[in-house]
Phi, psi and omega in degrees: 000331172298317180298316178298321186290314183294328178297315177299315179292330176291319181297321182296318183290320177299314181297324181291323180293321181288330175289325179297314177300317177294323180294313179301318180294321177296315176302316180295319183291316179287312186273334183241338186262348183083015179107160182300307184296315179305314183293314180301313179300316177303312178297318182292317182294322179291330178295317177296324174290327181262003184305320179275324182277315184232074184300325179289326177289321177299319176297318178298312172302325168305312178297317182296314177305316180287324174299312178300323177295315182298325173298320172296318178298315182292323175278000183054045173275150187264067178229041187275346181288063182288144184261018179208168174232143180259000000 
C-alpha cells in the first residue's frame, strides 16, 4: 500500500509540474510574445528568413511555430487562419 501511495503522489507531483510548465508558457506567450498567433507568426517568419544561412535554427523555429499551433488546436482556440504554411 505504501508503494501505491507514493506512486500516486508522484503522479500528482508530475501533473502539477506539467500544469506549472503550461502556465509559464501561457504567461510568456500572452505577456511577452504578443499573443499565441503573433508568436507563431514571428517564429515562422524568422524561420523563412534564416532558412539558407542557419538551417538548424530555422528548423527549431519551425518546430516552435508548429508547437504553438498544436497548443491552439488542442485548446480549441480559434486562430487557425494562418497566412503561411510550414
